[in-house]
C-alpha positions in Angstrom: 102.2 -17.0 -117.2 101.8 -17.2 -121.2 99.1 -19.0 -122.9 101.9 -21.3 -124.4 102.9 -22.7 -121.0 99.1 -23.0 -120.0 98.2 -25.1 -123.1 101.4 -27.2 -122.7 100.4 -28.0 -119.2 96.9 -28.9 -120.0 98.0 -31.0 -122.8 100.5 -32.8 -120.7 97.9 -33.5 -118.0 95.4 -34.8 -120.7 98.1 -37.2 -122.1 98.9 -38.5 -118.6 95.4 -38.9 -117.7 94.6 -40.8 -121.1 97.7 -43.1 -120.6 96.5 -43.8 -117.0 93.1 -44.8 -118.2 94.5 -46.9 -120.9 96.9 -48.7 -118.7 94.4 -49.3 -116.0 92.1 -51.0 -118.6 94.9 -53.4 -119.7 95.1 -57.0 -118.4 98.5 -57.3 -116.8 98.7 -60.9 -115.9 101.2 -63.2 -117.8 98.6 -65.8 -118.5 95.1 -64.4 -118.5 92.5 -67.2 -117.8 88.8 -67.2 -118.5 86.4 -69.1 -116.5 86.9 -72.7 -117.4 83.8 -74.3 -118.8 85.0 -78.0 -118.8 84.3 -80.3 -115.7 87.0 -82.7 -114.9 84.9 -85.8 -115.7 84.1 -84.3 -119.2 87.8 -83.5 -119.7 88.9 -86.9 -118.9 86.3 -88.5 -121.1 87.0 -86.3 -124.1 88.2 -88.7 -127.1 91.3 -88.0 -129.1 93.4 -90.3 -131.2 97.0 -91.3 -131.0 99.3 -91.3 -134.2 98.4 -94.9 -134.8 94.7 -93.9 -134.8 93.7 -95.5 -131.5 91.3 -93.7 -129.3 92.7 -92.1 -126.3 91.5 -90.0 -123.4 93.0 -88.0 -120.5 91.2 -90.3 -118.2 94.1 -92.7 -118.6 96.2 -90.1 -116.6 93.6 -89.6 -113.8 95.7 -89.2 -110.7 98.5 -87.4 -112.3 99.3 -83.8 -112.8 98.8 -83.3 -116.5 100.3 -80.6 -118.9 98.0 -80.5 -121.6 99.5 -78.5 -124.7 97.5 -77.4 -127.5 99.9 -77.0 -130.7 100.6 -77.2 -134.5 103.4 -78.1 -136.7 103.2 -74.6 -138.4 103.4 -72.8 -135.0 107.1 -71.5 -134.4 106.6 -70.9 -130.7 105.2 -74.4 -130.3 108.2 -75.9 -132.0 110.4 -73.9 -129.6 108.8 -74.9 -126.5 108.3 -78.6 -127.3 111.9 -79.7 -126.7 111.6 -78.0 -123.3 108.5 -80.0 -122.6 110.3 -83.2 -123.5 113.0 -82.4 -120.9 110.5 -81.5 -118.4 108.6 -84.9 -119.1 111.9 -86.7 -118.3 112.4 -84.8 -115.2 109.0 -85.0 -113.8 107.4 -88.2 -115.2 108.6 -90.4 -112.4 106.9 -87.9 -109.9 103.5 -88.1 -111.4 103.5 -85.6 -114.3 102.2 -86.4 -117.7 102.6 -84.0 -120.7 100.2 -84.5 -123.6 100.2 -82.7 -126.7 97.0 -82.2 -128.7 96.8 -81.0 -132.4 93.9 -80.7 -134.8 96.2 -81.6 -137.7 96.5 -85.0 -139.5 98.5 -87.8 -137.8 100.7 -88.2 -141.0 101.8 -84.6 -140.6 102.3 -84.7 -136.9 104.3 -88.1 -136.6 107.4 -87.0 -138.6 107.4 -83.7 -136.9 107.4 -85.4 -133.5 110.1 -87.9 -134.5 112.2 -84.9 -135.8 112.0 -83.3 -132.3 112.4 -86.3 -130.3 109.2 -85.8 -128.5 108.8 -88.3 -125.6 105.3 -87.6 -124.5 102.1 -88.7 -126.2 100.9 -86.5 -129.1 97.2 -86.9 -129.9 95.0 -85.5 -132.7 91.4 -84.5 -133.1 89.3 -82.5 -135.3 87.5 -79.1 -134.9 86.7 -80.1 -131.3 90.4 -79.5 -130.5 90.0 -75.7 -131.0 86.7 -75.7 -129.0 88.2 -77.5 -126.2 91.2 -75.1 -126.1 88.7 -72.2 -126.0 86.7 -73.7 -123.2 89.9 -74.2 -121.2 90.6 -70.5 -121.2 92.1 -69.6 -124.6 89.5 -67.1 -125.7 91.6 -65.9 -128.5 92.1 -69.3 -130.1 96.0 -68.9 -130.5 98.8 -71.3 -130.2 100.4 -72.6 -128.1 98.0 -72.9 -125.3 99.1 -75.0 -122.2 96.8 -76.1 -119.5 98.0 -77.5 -116.2 95.6 -79.9 -114.6 95.8 -81.1 -110.9 95.6 -84.8 -110.0 91.9 -84.5 -109.9 91.5 -82.9 -113.5 91.0 -79.4 -112.2 92.4 -76.6 -114.2 95.4 -75.0 -112.2 96.5 -72.6 -115.0 95.7 -71.9 -118.5 98.5 -69.9 -120.5 98.4 -68.7 -124.0 101.8 -68.3 -125.6 105.1 -70.1 -125.2 105.8 -71.4 -121.6 109.3 -70.8 -120.6 111.0 -74.0 -119.3 112.2 -72.5 -116.0 108.7 -71.0 -115.2 106.9 -74.3 -115.9 109.6 -76.2 -113.8 108.9 -73.9 -110.9 105.0 -74.3 -111.5 105.3 -78.0 -111.6 107.2 -78.0 -108.2 104.1 -76.3 -106.6 101.6 -78.5 -108.3 103.3 -81.8 -107.4 104.0 -80.6 -103.9 107.8 -81.3 -103.9 
């Protein structure tokens, strides 16, 4: 056997071993979730403001399955998924599901955006605490969109970074609601 074939074989084995190690170190879940660092009571009490400036909290939806979506007007994937969320709100609202969108942007910027997309669920705003809450709910990278699914007691069922496909969320809501 020539040295050429031996070196080629060793090189190929090294490449395969390196690829195996790299693949083994990757997180292969669709929606990686860090340990959630927010108790349901704290989450329900966190204050936001609606687009009229009135204080709101998730506590008003206690007993419902809540789809909490962190988003921004400048976020293209957010804009793409929000019409699907509006359709799902219409489909699931009578079965105890409530969508809520949270942005750190100014209400004057959010309101025309929401009107243009015909959003039928509450959009609330907050300051820097919005990003911190998103991080504590599993968004370790701080990217948008970030969607958190809460059970009827306020416990996190799922935390997903990136756009949430309508059909996947529809199926997930089926399991969460128990229908």
